[in-house]
N, C-alpha and C positions, 0 to 999 in steps of 0.2 A: 462284780457290783459290790462284794461284801468288802473289799478294800476300799472302793469309793465312799461306801456308807460309813465306814470307820473314819474315814478323812473328813467327811462331812460333819459328823458329830463331834470330831475334836475341834473343829473350826466354830460350830454354831451352838453346841451343846446339844444334848440327847432330846431334850424338849422341843428343839427347832427341827428334828428330823423325823418325819413320820414314816413308819414301816408296816403298821399293823393294817392288814387287808380290809378289814371292815372300816376302820377310820379313813382308808384311802377312797372309799366308795364316794365321800364328799366331793372328789374330784373328778367323778364321771361326768359324761354328756348327759344332763337331766332331760334332754329332749330326743334322747332314742329309746329304744325299748329298754326298760329299766333292768332287766335281768341279764342284759348283755354285758360281758367282761371284754368286748372287743378293743378297748383302749384304755384298759386300766394300767394305772402307773405302778411301778415298783415302789415307789418311795416318794415323799415331798419334802422339801427343804425350804426353811423360812429365814432369809437372811433379813438384816434390819440397817445394812450400809451397803454404800457402792463398793467399798473394799471388801466385803464379805461375798458380795455378788461375784466380784473378779475372782476370788479366791476359789469359789464354787464352779466357776467355769474352767478354771486351771486344773482343778482336780478331775472334773469331767474329762478333759483332754487328755491326762495322763491315763486314765482307764477306759476311754472310749464309750464313755457313758452318755447316750442322747439326753439333752434337756430339752424340756417344754415350759416356757414362761407364761405366767398371767399376772395382771394386776390385781383385780377384784374377781376375774372368772364369772361374771354376772351376765354375760351376753349368751343367754341360754339358746337362743335361736340359731347361733353360728358355732355351738359346741361348748359352750361355757369354759370350764377349766381344762377339759379332756385332752391329753396328748394325741397326735396322730398315730404315734407308734408304741404300740403295747410294750410295757416294761421300762418307759422312759422315766426318768426322775422330774418331777415337777419343781419348778423354782416359783414358790407361791411369795407374791411381794407385797400382799397385803399390810404387813406390818411396818412396810416403808411408807408411812401415812401423813408425813409433815407437809404442811403448807410453808415452804422456806421462806418465802418473800411475797409482799403485796406492795406494788408502788401505786398509790392513788393517782399521784400526777401523771405518770406516763401510762397507766391503764394497763398494767401487765401482772401476773402472778407467776411465782415458780414453785412446781409441785412435784412431789414424789409419786410413784406409780399406785400406791394404795390409797391415795387421796379420792375420795368419791364426790360426785357432784353435791351431795349434802355438805360434805365438809368443807368444799370449795365456798360454797353459798354462806354457810356460817361465818367462816373466816372473812368473807368480804363485808358482811353486815357489822361484825365485831370491829372491824378496820376502819369504820366510818361511814359505809353505805353509798359511797360515790359510784361503785362500779358493780355492774351486773354481769353474770356470766350467762352465755347460753347454755342449755341444758338439753339432753334426750328426754324421751318420755318417762323413763323411770330413772330415779335419782340414785340408786344404790351402785352403780356403775363406776369406773375409774375414768377420771378425766384424762389420763394419759392413754390408757387403753382405749376408750372412745374415739379420742382425737386421731391416734396414729392409725385406726382402723377405718378412717374416713366416716365417721360417725356424723349425724346431723342432729342440728337442734333448730330453733324457730324464731330466734333473734335476728337482728342484723348481723351478728357473728354467729350464725348458725351453720356455716360450713366449718367445722371444728379443726379438720386438717390445715386449713388457712390461717387459724389462730396461732400455730405452733411456730415458735421463735427461739431457737437454741436449745439443743438437746445434750445431755451427758449420757454416753452410751458406753456399755461395756461390750467390747468386740468379742467374737467366738474365740479369741486368743487369750482373753483374759485382760486384754489392755483397756484402759480407760480413755475415752477420747470426747472432747467436746466439739460439736460442730459449728460452723459459721464464724461469727466474730468472738464466739467463746473459745476458739482454738489459741487466743491470747490469754495468758494465765491471769492478768489483771484488767480485762477487758471491762470497759464501762458500757458497752453496747450489745453484750451477748443476746440480750432479750428485746432489744428495741429496733434492731436492723436485721432484716430477714436474709439479705445477700451475704454472699461469702467472698473470700479472696480466692480465686481460682474456682474450681467445680464445687457445686453445692451438693453436699453429699448428704442434707438432712433427710431428704426423701427416701434414702436407700433404707431407712430404718422404719418405715411406715409399712405395715401389714406384710412384714418380711421377718425372714429368721437371720438377719444378718448382725443382730445385735441386741442387747437387752438394756432398755431404757431405764435409767435411775432417776432422771430428772429432766424436766421440760419447763420452758417458759411459754406462757400462755397469754394471748392478747385478750382484753376484756373491753366490754361496753360502758361508756359513760352513762351513769343514770340519767334519764330523760326527765324534764319537767311534767311530761303528761304521755301517758301510754294509752291507746285505745285498743281493745281487742274486737276485731271485727270479724262478721260472719256473712255469708252467701248461702242461701239454698234455693235450689233449681232442680228441674227435672228435665230428662230427655237429652238427646245426642245434640241436637242445635245448641241448646243453653251450655251444655258442657264444653263445646268447641269454641262458643263465643266467650264464655267465662275464662278459659284457658288462655285464649289470644289476648283479651284485654288485660289479664293479670300479667302477661309476659311484657306488654308495652308498658303497665305501670312500674314494672321492676327494672326494666331498662332506662325508664327516664327518671327513676328515682322517687316516685310517688310513693311506692311500697319498697321499703327497704330490708323487710325481714324475708325468711324463707316460708312461703305458704305451704298449706297442705290442702288437698281436696280429698275427701274420705266418702268412700261409697261402702254401704252396708251398716251404716250407724244412724241413729237419730240422737237429737239432744233434748233434754227437758229444760225446763224454764232456768234452771239454775248452771246450765251449761254442762251438765254430767251426760256422758254417752250411754248409749244402751244398742245393742244389736237390733235391726229391723229387716224383715224381709222384704221390704219396699226395693225392688230393682231398679226403679226409676230416680229414687232419690239421691242427690248428690249435696254434699255440704263442703263449702270452701272457708277456710280459716286463714286471716292474714292480720297483720298488726301495724299500727302507726304510732311514731315515736316522735318527740321533740318539743319545742315550745307550744303552747296551746294554741297559738294562733296559726302555726304551721299544721297542726294535726287537724284542726277544723277546717283549714283550705284544703288539705289533702282528702279528708272525708268527703267535703262537698264535690270533689272531683270524682270520687268512687261513686257517689250517689249519682251523679249525672251519667257517668260512662256505664256503669253496671246496669243503672236503671234502664238502660235502653233493651236489655234483654227480657223478652216477655215472660212473665210469670216468675221471676227472680225476686226473691226478697233480701233485704239487708237489715243488719242490725249491728250495733256496737254498744259497748260498755267501756266507760272512761275512768281512769284511775291516776291519783295523783302519783308521781314517779318515787315518792317517799313511802307510798302505801305497799306494805309487804304482808298484809294480814287479811284483807277484807275481799280478795278476789273470789268471783262465785264459783269456780270449779276449776278441775285440771286444765282445761283448754284455755282459760285466762292466764292461770299461773305459769303454763309452761312457755308461753310467749312473753312473759316477764322473767324468766329466768328463777323461778321459784321451784325447786325440785320436790317431787311427791312420788308415791307409789300406786296413785289411784287407778291407772289403766290396768294393772295387774288384776283387779277385781273384774274389771270387764271381760278380760282374756280367759280367767278361771271360770266365768260363767258357763262356758261350754261343757267342760267334763269335770268341773270341781277344782279342787285346790292342786291337782296334779295335772291340770291341763297342760299339754306341750303344743308348740306351735312352731313351724318351720315357715321362715320367710323367704320370699321368691322375690329377687329385686333387680331386674333388668332395667338398663338406662336407655332412654330414647330422647329424640329432640322434641322440645317444647313448641309444638303447632297443635292447635286445637283438632285438626282432622287426623292427625297422627295418634293423638290421645284418645279419641273415640274409637279408633280402628282397634288400637292396641288393648283398650277396655274390653271391648266385644271379643277380641280373641282370646284374653285371659279368662273372661267369665266363661266362655265356652269350654276352655279346657277344665275349669272347676265342674262344670255341669256334667262332664263325662264320668267323673269320679263320685258325683253326689255331694261333694263338699261345699260348705259355706263359702261364699265369695265376698272376702272383706279386702279392702283395698285402701291404701293410702297413698296418693301421688304426692311426692315430696318435689316441690318445684324449686327450680334455680332460673336465672333469667333466660337460660337458652336450653336447659335441660330438664327433664323429668325422671325421677327415679320411680318406676311402677312398683311399689312394693305391695305385695299381696301375701296373705296369711293362710297357711293350711292348719287348721286346727287337729288335734288327735288324743288320743289316750296312749300314753306311752306305756301302760300295763298290757296293752293289747298288741301282741308281735305282729299280727297279721295287718291290722290297721296301720300300725308304725311302717312297716315294710312298703305297704302301698302308697303311703304318703311320699316317701323317699323316692320310690319309682316314678310317681307323677311328677315330681321334681325334675327327674331327668327326662321325661317326655317334654315338660314345658320347656326345658333348657334347650332342646333340638328345635322347637318352633321359634323360639326367640332368637336362636342363632340364624336360623334362615332369614328372619326378619332384620337382622343385622343390629340386634339389640344387646350389647355384652352385659353382663353380670358385674355389679361392682363389688360384691362381698358374697361370700357363701360360707356354708357349713362344713365340718369336718368330712364328711362323706363324699362331698362333691368338689373338693378342692382341686383335684386332678382333672376332673371332667370340665370344670371351668377354664382351668389354665389351658387345656387343648383347644377350647374355641377361638383363642387368639393365634389364628394360623397364617396369618400374613407372612409371604416369603418363606413358606416350609417352616413355620413356627419359629421365626429367629427371636422373637421376643423371649420366649421361654429359654433358648439355648444361652442367650446372653445372660439372663437371671441365673442359670446354672454355672457359667463361668465366673460371674461375680461371687456367688456362692462358694466356688471351689478355692478361690482366691482368699476370702476373708475367712472362711471356715475350713481349712484344709482337713481337719480331722473329721468333719460332718457331724459334729456334736449338738449344734443349737438348732432348735424349731425344725426338725426334719419334716419335710412334706409341707411346711407352711405355704400356703398360697400355690399349691402344687409345683414347689421347687424342692427338689431332692438333691442332696450332696452326692458327690461321685460314688462314695461307698455303698448307697442306697440304690443307685442307677444301676451299678454293676451286678447287684444281687438280685435286681429285678429283670435283668437282661437275657 
């Protein structure tokens, strides 16, 4: 390790190589027991260019040093910046934070991994404001990090992984590659045409340890003339099933083009700000309408007619001009307009104070009303066994739903923290029996989740391991990411 650190310092400068143990605490998983050193890194390096990243990888290969990469490291519920292997060297990409290009005509941007949603929003407004980006609930994260981990937002471009078009990647050998049409050095279509000549390799680098992404093309939404933030509130199982089925049909026929959310465990005040509620029967559904005023009004009329058939359901909407970026009533209206903030953090921190931790459990199921009701009851029952608050956000797509529920805990309480992580495993087993896979997980459960994909004796994991061994023969990059371990680690654990 000492030889590698000396070469990192020669490459990057002493200030860009962190080895002080106390300073490295910043890169711990903030949502596990705070005194744990289970995943402490040995060092962190802060490159600023693709070429420096490539040289870092080459040095790691020469010394056999494991690397763990993050962009902003803000996705705390899934492990934040922490590595899976204790003693790994963190490659911190926060200083690679340029918005390289914005094309307002063709509606795309090119960003580096340190670019946050706040940064992209500001750059789009400065470029003329003709483009909106989809965003997650918290604006401090990385556009690349969130998108390549299948993160979600709430505009018509809310499936962030689907917006990726053209990657620049440092391979585990230190080679620099561009995917798709970017494989031609003077390509004019790297970020406007998603397909490739031959195999499409872009997906290999999403939620994987097969490369370090240093540049990404990202598709954007044209600013609408009118935007309407719309809400449903209702109670009971029958209303939930009916609302889900009607929302599915609206998404499939194009009436609703964004990615709606149905919330349980929260209430809204008159300004659209959320707070937790003990009302187990209350559900809130959030969706949006975009376009020319005549179209928005027509689609709203259809929503009033169809949703209005559900007994006891209430509807409301707030309408904004597409150029309005300042007068939105609250977080819920802003997030569907692609305006980033940090407001929801205050809601989460209301449980145990500023250090409140939470663990998200996120199985994926079919978007049928009856299935959603059954799953909601099943998950609520699992929470009742442990006495935890049941807070759920159903993230809807036209054919599927991610049942995200959140377990809150005090990370200074070792016993409570351990119980929450154990309960996650118990819920994982229940959802495995139901046939609902997990789409994304935290550091502690990556191997357990990977083992759930057991078709044909787990052939999917074996293929992932073969690809890993070919692209990363020395096993230095992201060991254990998504449950995929290089040969050197598999042999150690056999």
